[in-house]
C-alpha positions, 0 to 999 in steps of 0.5 A: 219753689213757693211759700205758704204760710200755716198756722201763722208758720211758713213753709216752702214748697214744691208739687213734684210729679212722675210719669210713666206708662202705667200710672201718674202720681203728684205729691207737695213737698214742704221745706223750710231751708235749702242747701246747696251742694254744686256739681260739674256740668258733664260729670267731670267737665263743663262749669260748676252749676249750684243745685238746690237740695230742700231738707223735707221736713214732710210730704203731703200725698196729693198736690195741694194746687189741684182744683178738684181738692177743696180748701178746706180739704187741704187745709185739714191734710195739712194741719194734720201732717203738721201735727204729725210733724211735731209729735217726731220733734217732741220724740226725738227731744224724750216727751214720749207721754 
């Protein structure tokens, strides 16, 4: 998990990808905190291992580390996603208008 500062606010992110015989798809998840859970390595047996569960705040449908996307495009799309995140928080507080 890596960190990035956007408009003075620090987020952690990870680039995820999925691939099958028809397509491959990349996206980036942004979060601020990670919760930990524990489970057995082999369902009921083995050592307990720690699993990181990030609390995803928002997701963008591309890899921000992609070399074919310009810095300005990434910045614009991330600003839009953060604005939508702030709007969601306002709605939860009851600030509709």
